[in-house]
C-alpha positions in Angstrom: 0.1 0.4 0.3 1.0 3.7 -0.4 3.4 5.4 2.1 0.7 7.5 4.2 2.0 10.3 6.4 -0.2 11.2 9.2 -0.3 14.8 10.4 -1.8 16.4 14.0 -3.6 19.8 13.2 -2.1 20.3 10.0 -4.0 23.4 8.3 -6.0 22.0 5.1 -7.7 24.5 2.9 -11.3 24.0 2.2 -10.8 23.2 -1.1 -8.9 20.0 0.1 -11.6 19.4 2.7 -14.4 19.6 0.4 -12.5 17.6 -2.4 -11.7 14.9 0.2 -15.5 14.8 0.8 -16.5 14.4 -2.3 -13.8 11.3 -2.7 -15.5 9.8 0.3 -18.8 8.8 1.7 -19.4 11.8 3.7 -20.2 14.5 1.0 -23.9 13.4 0.8 -24.1 14.5 4.6 -21.9 17.7 4.5 -23.1 20.9 3.5 -20.9 21.4 0.8 -23.1 24.2 -0.9 -22.1 26.4 1.7 -18.3 27.3 1.6 -18.6 29.5 4.5 -20.2 26.8 6.6 -17.8 24.4 5.9 -15.2 27.2 6.4 -16.4 27.5 9.9 -16.1 23.5 10.4 -12.6 23.7 9.5 -12.0 26.9 11.8 -13.4 25.9 15.0 -12.4 21.9 15.2 -9.6 21.8 17.6 -8.2 18.2 16.8 -7.8 17.5 13.1 -5.6 14.0 12.2 -4.8 14.0 8.5 -3.5 11.1 5.9 -1.6 12.0 3.4 -0.3 10.0 0.1 2.8 13.0 -1.0 0.6 16.1 -1.0 -2.7 14.1 -1.6 -5.2 14.7 1.4 -6.5 11.1 1.4 -8.2 10.9 5.1 -9.4 13.2 8.0 -10.5 12.8 11.4 -12.1 16.4 12.6 -13.1 16.5 16.2 -13.8 18.8 19.0 -12.4 18.1 22.5 -11.5 19.6 25.7 -8.2 17.3 25.8 -9.6 16.0 29.5 -13.0 14.3 29.6 -14.5 14.1 26.2 -13.9 13.9 22.3 -16.3 14.2 19.7 -15.1 13.1 16.5 -17.1 14.7 14.0 -15.7 13.9 10.4 -14.2 10.8 9.5 -13.1 10.6 6.0 -11.2 8.2 3.9 -10.9 8.5 0.0 -12.7 5.6 -1.7 -10.2 4.4 -3.3 -8.0 4.1 0.0 -10.6 2.6 2.1 -10.0 -0.9 3.6 -6.3 -0.2 4.0 -6.3 0.8 7.7 -6.3 4.4 7.2 -9.8 4.9 9.1 -8.4 3.0 12.1 -5.4 4.7 12.3 -7.0 7.9 12.0 -9.0 7.1 15.0 -6.1 5.6 16.9 -4.1 8.8 16.4 -7.2 11.1 17.6 -7.6 9.2 20.6 -4.1 9.4 21.5 -4.1 13.4 20.8 -7.1 13.8 22.9 -5.7 11.8 25.5 -6.8 8.5 27.1 -8.7 10.0 29.8 -11.5 11.2 27.0 -14.5 9.5 25.7 -14.2 9.3 22.0 -17.8 9.9 21.0 -19.1 10.2 17.1 -22.6 10.0 15.2 -22.4 7.1 12.6 -23.7 7.6 9.1 -26.2 4.6 8.5 -24.0 2.5 6.2 -21.2 2.8 8.6 -23.1 1.5 11.5 -21.3 -2.0 11.0 -17.6 -0.5 10.7 -17.2 1.3 14.2 -17.7 -1.8 16.4 -15.0 -3.3 14.3 -12.7 -0.6 15.4 -13.4 -0.6 19.0 -16.1 1.7 19.3 -19.0 0.4 21.5 -22.8 1.0 20.3 -24.6 3.4 23.0 -28.1 3.5 23.8 -28.2 6.3 26.0 -27.5 9.1 23.8 -29.7 11.9 22.8 -29.7 14.5 20.2 -31.2 17.9 19.2 -31.2 18.0 15.4 -30.0 20.7 13.3 -32.9 23.2 12.1 -30.8 24.0 9.1 
């Protein structure tokens, strides 16, 4: 497989992020029609782990965390042509390590990915609640 390099909090452009989302399964569930909103998503994440094949962004884990108690992994995206090679698992591992082992790592799964997360160490929870976005 490719020689993938992982970077923590490497700045990525909105164009790189949108391009990766389009090459992953997340494009349909992200507001790609609003560049300003995507930019805010990037600006306010305080932990990103990226995967690079040379200068090509092939994976990203975008999170919000207090580095003490909880870490919400908001986006986990891997280029479809790089999936099934361990990049997603490595992004999760490095996110967990960077957030700190005192943190609980939480995420909301896309319906199609429900079977993936238990395979990489997540426990399905029955005690979560959400107030869905209005826009």
